[in-house]
FIKOLZA-1660 file (N, C-alpha, C; in steps of 0.1 Angstrom, whole numbers, plus 5000, padded with zeros to 4 digits):
% residues 239
   i   px   py   pz ch aa at
   1 8738 5517 3062  A  G  N
   1 8745 5530 3062  A  G CA
   1 8745 5536 3076  A  G  C
   2 8752 5546 3078  A  D  N
   2 8753 5553 3092  A  D CA
   2 8739 5559 3095  A  D  C
   3 8731 5562 3085  A  S  N
   3 8718 5569 3088  A  S CA
   3 8707 5559 3093  A  S  C
   4 8710 5546 3092  A  I  N
   4 8700 5536 3095  A  I CA
   4 8701 5532 3110  A  I  C
   5 8691 5534 3117  A  T  N
   5 8691 5532 3132  A  T CA
   5 8681 5521 3136  A  T  C
   6 8672 5517 3127  A  E  N
   6 8662 5506 3131  A  E CA
   6 8658 5499 3118  A  E  C
   7 8651 5488 3120  A  G  N
   7 8646 5480 3109  A  G CA
   7 8633 5473 3113  A  G  C
   8 8626 5468 3103  A  T  N
   8 8613 5461 3106  A  T CA
   8 8615 5446 3102  A  T  C
   9 8610 5437 3111  A  I  N
   9 8610 5423 3108  A  I CA
   9 8599 5420 3098  A  I  C
  10 8603 5415 3086  A  V  N
  10 8593 5412 3076  A  V CA
  10 8591 5397 3073  A  V  C
  11 8600 5389 3078  A  D  N
  11 8598 5374 3076  A  D CA
  11 8606 5367 3086  A  D  C
  12 8601 5355 3090  A  L  N
  12 8608 5346 3099  A  L CA
  12 8607 5332 3093  A  L  C
  13 8617 5329 3085  A  P  N
  13 8617 5316 3078  A  P CA
  13 8617 5304 3087  A  P  C
  14 8622 5305 3100  A  V  N
  14 8623 5294 3109  A  V CA
  14 8616 5297 3122  A  V  C
  15 8614 5287 3130  A  A  N
  15 8607 5289 3142  A  A CA
  15 8615 5283 3154  A  A  C
  16 8612 5287 3166  A  P  N
  16 8619 5281 3178  A  P CA
  16 8618 5265 3177  A  P  C
  17 8630 5259 3179  A  G  N
  17 8630 5244 3179  A  G CA
  17 8636 5239 3165  A  G  C
  18 8636 5247 3155  A  D  N
  18 8641 5243 3142  A  D CA
  18 8656 5242 3143  A  D  C
  19 8662 5233 3135  A  Y  N
  19 8677 5232 3134  A  Y CA
  19 8681 5239 3122  A  Y  C
  20 8691 5247 3123  A  V  N
  20 8697 5255 3112  A  V CA
  20 8711 5252 3110  A  V  C
  21 8716 5253 3097  A  E  N
  21 8730 5252 3094  A  E CA
  21 8736 5266 3094  A  E  C
  22 8749 5266 3094  A  T  N
  22 8756 5279 3093  A  T CA
  22 8752 5286 3080  A  T  C
  23 8749 5299 3082  A  D  N
  23 8745 5308 3071  A  D CA
  23 8731 5306 3066  A  D  C
  24 8723 5298 3073  A  D  N
  24 8708 5297 3070  A  D CA
  24 8702 5310 3075  A  D  C
  25 8692 5315 3067  A  V  N
  25 8685 5327 3070  A  V CA
  25 8675 5325 3082  A  V  C
  26 8677 5333 3092  A  V  N
  26 8668 5331 3104  A  V CA
  26 8658 5343 3105  A  V  C
  27 8662 5355 3102  A  V  N
  27 8653 5367 3102  A  V CA
  27 8656 5375 3090  A  V  C
  28 8645 5381 3084  A  V  N
  28 8647 5390 3073  A  V CA
  28 8642 5404 3078  A  V  C
  29 8651 5414 3077  A  L  N
  29 8649 5427 3081  A  L CA
  29 8647 5436 3069  A  L  C
  30 8639 5447 3071  A  E  N
  30 8638 5457 3060  A  E CA
  30 8640 5470 3066  A  E  C
  31 8649 5478 3060  A  T  N
  31 8651 5492 3065  A  T CA
  31 8646 5502 3054  A  T  C
  32 8649 5515 3056  A  D  N
  32 8645 5525 3047  A  D CA
  32 8653 5524 3034  A  D  C
  33 8664 5516 3034  A  K  N
  33 8672 5516 3022  A  K CA
  33 8674 5502 3016  A  K  C
  34 8675 5492 3024  A  V  N
  34 8678 5478 3019  A  V CA
  34 8670 5468 3027  A  V  C
  35 8670 5456 3022  A  S  N
  35 8664 5444 3028  A  S CA
  35 8676 5435 3032  A  S  C
  36 8677 5431 3045  A  V  N
  36 8688 5424 3050  A  V CA
  36 8684 5410 3055  A  V  C
  37 8692 5400 3051  A  D  N
  37 8690 5386 3057  A  D CA
  37 8699 5384 3068  A  D  C
  38 8694 5381 3080  A  V  N
  38 8702 5378 3092  A  V CA
  38 8704 5363 3092  A  V  C
  39 8716 5359 3092  A  R  N
  39 8719 5345 3091  A  R CA
  39 8725 5339 3104  A  R  C
  40 8724 5326 3105  A  A  N
  40 8729 5319 3117  A  A CA
  40 8744 5319 3116  A  A  C
  41 8751 5323 3127  A  P  N
  41 8765 5323 3127  A  P CA
  41 8771 5309 3128  A  P  C
  42 8764 5299 3134  A  D  N
  42 8768 5286 3136  A  D CA
  42 8756 5276 3134  A  D  C
  43 8759 5264 3133  A  S  N
  43 8748 5254 3132  A  S CA
  43 8743 5251 3146  A  S  C
  44 8730 5249 3147  A  G  N
  44 8724 5246 3160  A  G CA
  44 8709 5247 3160  A  G  C
  45 8703 5246 3171  A  A  N
  45 8688 5247 3172  A  A CA
  45 8684 5261 3177  A  A  C
  46 8674 5266 3171  A  I  N
  46 8669 5279 3174  A  I CA
  46 8661 5278 3188  A  I  C
  47 8666 5285 3198  A  V  N
  47 8659 5285 3211  A  V CA
  47 8648 5295 3212  A  V  C
  48 8651 5307 3207  A  E  N
  48 8641 5318 3208  A  E CA
  48 8643 5328 3198  A  E  C
  49 8632 5334 3192  A  I  N
  49 8633 5345 3183  A  I CA
  49 8627 5357 3190  A  I  C
  50 8635 5367 3192  A  L  N
  50 8632 5379 3200  A  L CA
  50 8625 5389 3192  A  L  C
  51 8613 5385 3187  A  G  N
  51 8605 5395 3179  A  G CA
  51 8595 5388 3170  A  G  C
  52 8586 5395 3165  A  E  N
  52 8575 5390 3156  A  E CA
  52 8575 5398 3143  A  E  C
  53 8568 5393 3133  A  V  N
  53 8567 5400 3121  A  V CA
  53 8561 5414 3123  A  V  C
  54 8566 5424 3117  A  D  N
  54 8562 5438 3117  A  D CA
  54 8568 5445 3130  A  D  C
  55 8575 5438 3138  A  D  N
  55 8582 5445 3150  A  D CA
  55 8593 5453 3145  A  D  C
  56 8595 5465 3151  A  V  N
  56 8606 5474 3148  A  V CA
  56 8618 5471 3158  A  V  C
  57 8630 5468 3153  A  V  N
  57 8641 5465 3161  A  V CA
  57 8652 5476 3159  A  V  C
  58 8660 5479 3168  A  E  N
  58 8671 5488 3167  A  E CA
  58 8684 5481 3163  A  E  C
  59 8692 5489 3157  A  V  N
  59 8705 5484 3152  A  V CA
  59 8713 5479 3165  A  V  C
  60 8719 5467 3164  A  G  N
  60 8727 5462 3175  A  G CA
  60 8719 5453 3185  A  G  C
  61 8705 5453 3184  A  S  N
  61 8697 5446 3194  A  S CA
  61 8697 5431 3190  A  S  C
  62 8695 5422 3200  A  G  N
  62 8695 5408 3197  A  G CA
  62 8682 5404 3189  A  G  C
  63 8684 5394 3180  A  L  N
  63 8672 5390 3172  A  L CA
  63 8668 5375 3175  A  L  C
  64 8678 5367 3179  A  F  N
  64 8674 5353 3182  A  F CA
  64 8685 5347 3191  A  F  C
  65 8682 5335 3197  A  R  N
  65 8692 5328 3205  A  R CA
  65 8693 5314 3199  A  R  C
  66 8705 5309 3198  A  I  N
  66 8707 5296 3192  A  I CA
  66 8715 5287 3201  A  I  C
  67 8712 5274 3202  A  D  N
  67 8719 5264 3210  A  D CA
  67 8729 5257 3200  A  D  C
  68 8741 5261 3201  A  T  N
  68 8751 5254 3192  A  T CA
  68 8755 5240 3196  A  T  C
  69 8751 5236 3208  A  D  N
  69 8755 5223 3213  A  D CA
  69 8744 5213 3210  A  D  C
  70 8733 5217 3204  A  A  N
  70 8722 5208 3201  A  A CA
  70 8726 5199 3190  A  A  C
  71 8722 5186 3191  A  A  N
  71 8725 5176 3181  A  A CA
  71 8716 5178 3169  A  A  C
  72 8721 5175 3157  A  K  N
  72 8714 5176 3145  A  K CA
  72 8704 5165 3144  A  K  C
  73 8691 5167 3142  A  P  N
  73 8681 5156 3141  A  P CA
  73 8684 5147 3130  A  P  C
  74 8683 5134 3132  A  E  N
  74 8685 5124 3122  A  E CA
  74 8674 5114 3122  A  E  C
  75 8674 5105 3112  A  G  N
  75 8664 5094 3112  A  G CA
  75 8653 5097 3102  A  G  C
  76 8653 5109 3095  A  G  N
  76 8643 5111 3085  A  G CA
  76 8643 5101 3074  A  G  C
  77 8655 5097 3070  A  G  N
  77 8656 5087 3059  A  G CA
  77 8650 5073 3063  A  G  C
  78 8652 5069 3076  A  A  N
  78 8647 5056 3081  A  A CA
  78 8632 5056 3080  A  A  C
  79 8625 5067 3084  A  D  N
  79 8611 5068 3083  A  D CA
  79 8606 5066 3069  A  D  C
  80 8613 5072 3059  A  E  N
  80 8608 5071 3046  A  E CA
  80 8609 5056 3041  A  E  C
  81 8621 5050 3045  A  A  N
  81 8623 5036 3041  A  A CA
  81 8612 5027 3046  A  A  C
  82 8608 5030 3059  A  A  N
  82 8598 5021 3065  A  A CA
  82 8584 5023 3059  A  A  C
  83 8582 5034 3052  A  G  N
  83 8569 5037 3047  A  G CA
  83 8566 5029 3034  A  G  C
  84 8576 5024 3027  A  F  N
  84 8573 5016 3015  A  F CA
  84 8566 5003 3017  A  F  C
  85 8570 4995 3028  A  P  N
  85 8564 4982 3029  A  P CA
  85 8549 4983 3033  A  P  C
  86 8545 4994 3039  A  E  N
  86 8531 4995 3044  A  E CA
  86 8521 4994 3033  A  E  C
  87 8522 5002 3021  A  P  N
  87 8513 5001 3011  A  P CA
  87 8511 4987 3005  A  P  C
  88 8522 4979 3005  A  A  N
  88 8522 4965 3000  A  A CA
  88 8512 4957 3008  A  A  C
  89 8511 4959 3021  A  A  N
  89 8502 4951 3029  A  A CA
  89 8487 4954 3026  A  A  C
  90 8484 4966 3022  A  E  N
  90 8470 4969 3019  A  E CA
  90 8465 4963 3006  A  E  C
  91 8475 4960 2996  A  E  N
  91 8471 4956 2983  A  E CA
  91 8463 4943 2983  A  E  C
  92 8466 4932 2991  A  P  N
  92 8458 4920 2991  A  P CA
  92 8444 4922 2994  A  P  C
  93 8441 4931 3004  A  A  N
  93 8427 4932 3009  A  A CA
  93 8419 4940 2998  A  A  C
  94 8424 4949 2991  A  A  N
  94 8417 4957 2981  A  A CA
  94 8411 4948 2970  A  A  C
  95 8418 4939 2963  A  P  N
  95 8412 4932 2952  A  P CA
  95 8401 4922 2956  A  P  C
  96 8402 4916 2968  A  A  N
  96 8393 4906 2973  A  A CA
  96 8379 4912 2975  A  A  C
  97 8378 4925 2980  A  A  N
  97 8365 4931 2983  A  A CA
  97 8357 4934 2971  A  A  C
  98 8362 4940 2960  A  P  N
  98 8354 4944 2949  A  P CA
  98 8348 4932 2941  A  P  C
  99 8354 4920 2941  A  E  N
  99 8349 4909 2933  A  E CA
  99 8335 4904 2938  A  E  C
 100 8334 4901 2952  A  P  N
 100 8321 4897 2957  A  P CA
 100 8310 4907 2955  A  P  C
 101 8314 4920 2956  A  A  N
 101 8304 4930 2955  A  A CA
 101 8298 4931 2941  A  A  C
 102 8307 4928 2931  A  A  N
 102 8302 4928 2917  A  A CA
 102 8292 4917 2915  A  A  C
 103 8294 4905 2921  A  A  N
 103 8285 4894 2920  A  A CA
 103 8271 4897 2926  A  A  C
 104 8271 4904 2937  A  A  N
 104 8259 4907 2944  A  A CA
 104 8251 4917 2936  A  A  C
 105 8257 4925 2927  A  A  N
 105 8250 4935 2921  A  A CA
 105 8239 4931 2912  A  A  C
 106 8240 4920 2904  A  P  N
 106 8229 4916 2894  A  P CA
 106 8216 4913 2901  A  P  C
 107 8215 4906 2913  A  P  N
 107 8202 4904 2919  A  P CA
 107 8194 4916 2922  A  P  C
 108 8201 4927 2926  A  T  N
 108 8194 4939 2931  A  T CA
 108 8185 4946 2920  A  T  C
 109 8188 4946 2907  A  P  N
 109 8180 4954 2897  A  P CA
 109 8165 4951 2897  A  P  C
 110 8160 4939 2900  A  P  N
 110 8146 4936 2899  A  P CA
 110 8137 4946 2907  A  P  C
 111 8141 4951 2919  A  P  N
 111 8133 4960 2926  A  P CA
 111 8132 4974 2919  A  P  C
 112 8139 4976 2908  A  A  N
 112 8139 4989 2902  A  A CA
 112 8125 4994 2897  A  A  C
 113 8115 4985 2894  A  P  N
 113 8102 4990 2889  A  P CA
 113 8095 4999 2898  A  P  C
 114 8100 5000 2911  A  A  N
 114 8093 5009 2920  A  A CA
 114 8095 5024 2916  A  A  C
 115 8105 5026 2907  A  A  N
 115 8107 5040 2903  A  A CA
 115 8096 5047 2897  A  A  C
 116 8088 5041 2888  A  P  N
 116 8076 5048 2882  A  P CA
 116 8067 5055 2891  A  P  C
 117 8067 5050 2904  A  V  N
 117 8058 5056 2914  A  V CA
 117 8061 5071 2915  A  V  C
 118 8073 5075 2912  A  A  N
 118 8077 5089 2914  A  A CA
 118 8071 5098 2903  A  A  C
 119 8065 5093 2893  A  A  N
 119 8059 5101 2883  A  A CA
 119 8049 5111 2888  A  A  C
 120 8041 5108 2897  A  P  N
 120 8031 5118 2902  A  P CA
 120 8038 5131 2907  A  P  C
 121 8051 5130 2910  A  A  N
 121 8057 5142 2915  A  A CA
 121 8059 5153 2904  A  A  C
 122 8057 5150 2892  A  A  N
 122 8059 5159 2881  A  A CA
 122 8050 5171 2882  A  A  C
 123 8037 5170 2886  A  P  N
 123 8029 5182 2887  A  P CA
 123 8035 5193 2896  A  P  C
 124 8045 5190 2904  A  A  N
 124 8051 5200 2913  A  A CA
 124 8059 5211 2905  A  A  C
 125 8061 5208 2892  A  L  N
 125 8070 5217 2885  A  L CA
 125 8064 5231 2883  A  L  C
 126 8051 5233 2882  A  P  N
 126 8045 5247 2881  A  P CA
 126 8049 5256 2892  A  P  C
 127 8053 5251 2904  A  K  N
 127 8056 5260 2915  A  K CA
 127 8067 5270 2912  A  K  C
 128 8076 5268 2903  A  P  N
 128 8086 5278 2900  A  P CA
 128 8081 5292 2897  A  P  C
 129 8068 5295 2900  A  A  N
 129 8062 5308 2897  A  A CA
 129 8069 5319 2904  A  A  C
 130 8077 5315 2915  A  A  N
 130 8084 5325 2923  A  A CA
 130 8095 5331 2915  A  A  C
 131 8098 5326 2903  A  A  N
 131 8109 5332 2895  A  A CA
 131 8109 5347 2893  A  A  C
 132 8097 5353 2891  A  P  N
 132 8096 5367 2889  A  P CA
 132 8104 5376 2898  A  P  C
 133 8107 5371 2910  A  A  N
 133 8115 5379 2920  A  A CA
 133 8130 5381 2915  A  A  C
 134 8134 5372 2906  A  A  N
 134 8148 5373 2901  A  A CA
 134 8151 5386 2894  A  A  C
 135 8142 5392 2885  A  P  N
 135 8145 5404 2878  A  P CA
 135 8149 5416 2887  A  P  C
 136 8146 5415 2900  A  A  N
 136 8149 5425 2910  A  A CA
 136 8164 5425 2913  A  A  C
 137 8172 5417 2907  A  A  N
 137 8187 5416 2909  A  A CA
 137 8193 5429 2906  A  A  C
 138 8205 5432 2912  A  T  N
 138 8212 5445 2909  A  T CA
 138 8220 5444 2896  A  T  C
 139 8213 5441 2885  A  T  N
 139 8219 5441 2872  A  T CA
 139 8221 5455 2867  A  T  C
 140 8217 5465 2874  A  T  N
 140 8218 5479 2869  A  T CA
 140 8233 5483 2870  A  T  C
 141 8241 5477 2879  A  F  N
 141 8254 5481 2881  A  F CA
 141 8263 5475 2870  A  F  C
 142 8272 5483 2864  A  V  N
 142 8281 5479 2854  A  V CA
 142 8295 5476 2860  A  V  C
 143 8299 5464 2861  A  G  N
 143 8312 5461 2867  A  G CA
 143 8311 5460 2882  A  G  C
 144 8322 5455 2888  A  D  N
 144 8323 5454 2902  A  D CA
 144 8333 5465 2907  A  D  C
 145 8329 5472 2918  A  R  N
 145 8338 5482 2924  A  R CA
 145 8346 5476 2935  A  R  C
 146 8355 5467 2931  A  T  N
 146 8363 5460 2940  A  T CA
 146 8376 5467 2943  A  T  C
 147 8382 5464 2954  A  E  N
 147 8395 5470 2958  A  E CA
 147 8405 5460 2962  A  E  C
 148 8417 5462 2960  A  R  N
 148 8428 5453 2964  A  R CA
 148 8438 5461 2972  A  R  C
 149 8442 5456 2984  A  R  N
 149 8452 5463 2992  A  R CA
 149 8465 5456 2992  A  R  C
 150 8476 5463 2991  A  T  N
 150 8489 5458 2991  A  T CA
 150 8497 5465 3001  A  T  C
 151 8503 5458 3010  A  K  N
 151 8511 5464 3021  A  K CA
 151 8524 5470 3015  A  K  C
 152 8526 5483 3020  A  M  N
 152 8538 5490 3015  A  M CA
 152 8550 5486 3023  A  M  C
 153 8561 5483 3016  A  S  N
 153 8574 5480 3023  A  S CA
 153 8579 5493 3029  A  S  C
 154 8588 5491 3039  A  R  N
 154 8594 5502 3046  A  R CA
 154 8601 5512 3036  A  R  C
 155 8608 5506 3026  A  M  N
 155 8615 5514 3016  A  M CA
 155 8605 5522 3008  A  M  C
 156 8594 5516 3004  A  R  N
 156 8584 5523 2996  A  R CA
 156 8577 5534 3004  A  R  C
 157 8575 5532 3017  A  Q  N
 157 8569 5542 3026  A  Q CA
 157 8578 5554 3026  A  Q  C
 158 8591 5552 3027  A  R  N
 158 8601 5563 3028  A  R CA
 158 8601 5571 3014  A  R  C
 159 8601 5563 3003  A  V  N
 159 8601 5570 2990  A  V CA
 159 8588 5579 2989  A  V  C
 160 8577 5573 2993  A  A  N
 160 8564 5581 2992  A  A CA
 160 8565 5593 3000  A  A  C
 161 8570 5592 3012  A  A  N
 161 8571 5604 3021  A  A CA
 161 8580 5614 3015  A  A  C
 162 8591 5610 3010  A  R  N
 162 8601 5620 3004  A  R CA
 162 8595 5627 2992  A  R  C
 163 8587 5619 2983  A  L  N
 163 8581 5626 2972  A  L CA
 163 8570 5636 2976  A  L  C
 164 8563 5632 2987  A  K  N
 164 8553 5642 2992  A  K CA
 164 8559 5654 2998  A  K  C
 165 8570 5652 3005  A  D  N
 165 8577 5664 3011  A  D CA
 165 8582 5673 3000  A  D  C
 166 8588 5667 2989  A  A  N
 166 8593 5675 2978  A  A CA
 166 8581 5683 2971  A  A  C
 167 8570 5677 2970  A  Q  N
 167 8558 5683 2964  A  Q CA
 167 8553 5695 2973  A  Q  C
 168 8555 5694 2986  A  N  N
 168 8550 5704 2995  A  N CA
 168 8560 5716 2997  A  N  C
 169 8573 5713 2994  A  T  N
 169 8583 5723 2997  A  T CA
 169 8589 5729 2984  A  T  C
 170 8590 5721 2973  A  A  N
 170 8597 5726 2961  A  A CA
 170 8587 5734 2952  A  A  C
 171 8594 5742 2944  A  A  N
 171 8586 5750 2935  A  A CA
 171 8583 5741 2922  A  A  C
 172 8572 5735 2922  A  M  N
 172 8569 5726 2911  A  M CA
 172 8560 5733 2901  A  M  C
 173 8563 5732 2888  A  L  N
 173 8556 5739 2877  A  L CA
 173 8546 5729 2871  A  L  C
 174 8536 5735 2864  A  T  N
 174 8527 5727 2857  A  T CA
 174 8533 5723 2844  A  T  C
 175 8531 5710 2840  A  T  N
 175 8537 5705 2828  A  T CA
 175 8525 5703 2818  A  T  C
 176 8528 5708 2806  A  F  N
 176 8518 5707 2795  A  F CA
 176 8523 5697 2785  A  F  C
 177 8513 5688 2781  A  Q  N
 177 8516 5678 2771  A  Q CA
 177 8508 5681 2758  A  Q  C
 178 8515 5682 2747  A  E  N
 178 8509 5685 2735  A  E CA
 178 8502 5673 2729  A  E  C
 179 8491 5675 2722  A  C  N
 179 8484 5664 2715  A  C CA
 179 8478 5670 2702  A  C  C
 180 8477 5662 2692  A  D  N
 180 8471 5666 2679  A  D CA
 180 8456 5665 2680  A  D  C
 181 8449 5676 2680  A  M  N
 181 8434 5677 2681  A  M CA
 181 8428 5679 2667  A  M  C
 182 8436 5677 2656  A  G  N
 182 8431 5680 2643  A  G CA
 182 8419 5672 2639  A  G  C
 183 8420 5659 2642  A  N  N
 183 8408 5651 2638  A  N CA
 183 8395 5655 2645  A  N  C
 184 8397 5658 2658  A  Y  N
 184 8385 5662 2666  A  Y CA
 184 8380 5676 2661  A  Y  C
 185 8389 5685 2658  A  M  N
 185 8385 5698 2652  A  M CA
 185 8376 5696 2640  A  M  C
 186 8381 5687 2631  A  E  N
 186 8374 5685 2619  A  E CA
 186 8360 5678 2622  A  E  C
 187 8360 5669 2631  A  F  N
 187 8347 5663 2635  A  F CA
 187 8338 5673 2641  A  F  C
 188 8343 5682 2649  A  R  N
 188 8335 5692 2656  A  R CA
 188 8329 5702 2646  A  R  C
 189 8337 5706 2636  A  N  N
 189 8332 5715 2626  A  N CA
 189 8321 5709 2617  A  N  C
 190 8322 5696 2616  A  R  N
 190 8312 5689 2608  A  R CA
 190 8299 5686 2615  A  R  C
 191 8299 5685 2628  A  H  N
 191 8287 5681 2635  A  H CA
 191 8282 5691 2645  A  H  C
 192 8289 5702 2647  A  K  N
 192 8286 5711 2658  A  K CA
 192 8272 5717 2657  A  K  C
 193 8267 5720 2645  A  D  N
 193 8254 5726 2643  A  D CA
 193 8243 5716 2646  A  D  C
 194 8245 5704 2641  A  A  N
 194 8235 5693 2643  A  A CA
 194 8234 5690 2658  A  A  C
 195 8246 5690 2664  A  F  N
 195 8246 5687 2679  A  F CA
 195 8239 5697 2687  A  F  C
 196 8241 5710 2683  A  Q  N
 196 8235 5721 2691  A  Q CA
 196 8220 5721 2688  A  Q  C
 197 8215 5718 2676  A  D  N
 197 8201 5717 2674  A  D CA
 197 8194 5706 2681  A  D  C
 198 8201 5695 2683  A  K  N
 198 8195 5683 2690  A  K CA
 198 8195 5685 2705  A  K  C
 199 8207 5689 2711  A  H  N
 199 8209 5690 2725  A  H CA
 199 8208 5703 2731  A  H  C
 200 8208 5714 2723  A  G  N
 200 8207 5727 2729  A  G CA
 200 8219 5733 2735  A  G  C
 201 8230 5726 2734  A  V  N
 201 8243 5731 2739  A  V CA
 201 8254 5729 2728  A  V  C
 202 8265 5736 2729  A  K  N
 202 8275 5735 2719  A  K CA
 202 8284 5723 2721  A  K  C
 203 8289 5718 2711  A  L  N
 203 8298 5706 2712  A  L CA
 203 8312 5711 2715  A  L  C
 204 8316 5709 2728  A  G  N
 204 8329 5714 2733  A  G CA
 204 8340 5704 2733  A  G  C
 205 8350 5706 2741  A  F  N
 205 8362 5697 2742  A  F CA
 205 8362 5688 2754  A  F  C
 206 8354 5692 2765  A  M  N
 206 8355 5685 2777  A  M CA
 206 8351 5670 2776  A  M  C
 207 8341 5668 2767  A  S  N
 207 8337 5654 2766  A  S CA
 207 8348 5645 2760  A  S  C
 208 8356 5650 2751  A  V  N
 208 8367 5643 2746  A  V CA
 208 8377 5640 2756  A  V  C
 209 8380 5649 2765  A  F  N
 209 8390 5647 2775  A  F CA
 209 8385 5637 2785  A  F  C
 210 8372 5638 2789  A  V  N
 210 8367 5628 2798  A  V CA
 210 8367 5614 2792  A  V  C
 211 8364 5613 2780  A  K  N
 211 8364 5600 2773  A  K CA
 211 8379 5594 2773  A  K  C
 212 8388 5603 2771  A  A  N
 212 8402 5598 2771  A  A CA
 212 8407 5594 2785  A  A  C
 213 8403 5601 2795  A  A  N
 213 8406 5598 2809  A  A CA
 213 8400 5584 2813  A  A  C
 214 8387 5582 2808  A  T  N
 214 8380 5570 2811  A  T CA
 214 8387 5558 2805  A  T  C
 215 8391 5560 2792  A  A  N
 215 8398 5549 2785  A  A CA
 215 8411 5546 2792  A  A  C
 216 8418 5556 2797  A  A  N
 216 8431 5553 2804  A  A CA
 216 8429 5545 2817  A  A  C
 217 8418 5549 2824  A  L  N
 217 8415 5541 2836  A  L CA
 217 8411 5527 2834  A  L  C
 218 8404 5525 2823  A  Q  N
 218 8400 5511 2819  A  Q CA
 218 8412 5503 2815  A  Q  C
 219 8422 5509 2809  A  E  N
 219 8434 5502 2804  A  E CA
 219 8444 5500 2816  A  E  C
 220 8445 5510 2824  A  I  N
 220 8455 5510 2835  A  I CA
 220 8448 5514 2848  A  I  C
 221 8440 5504 2855  A  P  N
 221 8433 5508 2867  A  P CA
 221 8442 5513 2878  A  P  C
 222 8455 5510 2878  A  A  N
 222 8464 5514 2889  A  A CA
 222 8465 5529 2890  A  A  C
 223 8461 5536 2879  A  V  N
 223 8461 5551 2879  A  V CA
 223 8451 5556 2890  A  V  C
 224 8441 5549 2893  A  N  N
 224 8431 5553 2903  A  N CA
 224 8434 5548 2917  A  N  C
 225 8447 5543 2920  A  A  N
 225 8450 5539 2933  A  A CA
 225 8454 5550 2942  A  A  C
 226 8453 5548 2955  A  Y  N
 226 8457 5558 2965  A  Y CA
 226 8464 5551 2977  A  Y  C
 227 8470 5559 2985  A  I  N
 227 8478 5554 2997  A  I CA
 227 8470 5556 3009  A  I  C
 228 8467 5545 3017  A  D  N
 228 8461 5546 3030  A  D CA
 228 8472 5548 3040  A  D  C
 229 8473 5560 3045  A  D  N
 229 8484 5564 3054  A  D CA
 229 8482 5556 3068  A  D  C
 230 8470 5554 3072  A  D  N
 230 8468 5548 3085  A  D CA
 230 8472 5533 3085  A  D  C
 231 8469 5526 3074  A  A  N
 231 8472 5512 3073  A  A CA
 231 8485 5509 3066  A  A  C
 232 8491 5520 3060  A  K  N
 232 8504 5518 3053  A  K CA
 232 8502 5508 3042  A  K  C
 233 8492 5510 3034  A  E  N
 233 8488 5502 3023  A  E CA
 233 8485 5510 3010  A  E  C
 234 8488 5504 2999  A  V  N
 234 8483 5509 2986  A  V CA
 234 8470 5503 2982  A  V  C
 235 8460 5511 2980  A  V  N
 235 8447 5506 2977  A  V CA
 235 8444 5507 2962  A  V  C
 236 8443 5496 2955  A  Y  N
 236 8441 5496 2941  A  Y CA
 236 8426 5494 2938  A  Y  C
 237 8420 5504 2931  A  R  N
 237 8406 5503 2928  A  R CA
 237 8405 5497 2913  A  R  C
 238 8399 5485 2913  A  D  N
 238 8397 5479 2900  A  D CA
 238 8385 5484 2892  A  D  C
 239 8384 5497 2891  A  Y  N
 239 8373 5503 2884  A  Y CA
 239 8377 5517 2880  A  Y  C
% end
């Protein structure tokens, strides 16, 4: 559109020296609105690509140079045909080697009696007394607090920026979601006295809400994700 003035190179399917046909994709650009495949106008060899992945280029600037006079490389089929006779030459040598080796194998077993000498090594088994150090492992932690980072596309960055701008400038109201607390009210009336006698505090509603939020995070960990503005990445916390 008219509002697009620049784009970001997100992929380079070919490299300098590669031969491309007409309409082959040479550069993939991403703007705030769309992803664009820049294709070769003619067949030829790529001489130079004027940019790298993640570079920002302006509308109308050159992206690559192509030599349309370059000859299309040929001979790939001849190489494949020449490859078939080679394995046939190796076949005669392979069967001859294993047969003599099998014949020499029977005489060697007699020296095997030397193995019993290794029996004295058995007393070394008691040394595993160092095992007690293992209990010191960090088994007290429940689960791994791992994180995954996903690079944000240019379009997603723009959507996030617009949503944040709307949050900062628009009059946004609090939304209330209704839920049926009847079962918990009955549970609370039945156990509130015993709970207060045992713990010294009243049985309130916060514990139920915390439990519900915890269950939601376990089922959908992406709820706990955040955006790293400096790295332009979405950080997913798998916990």
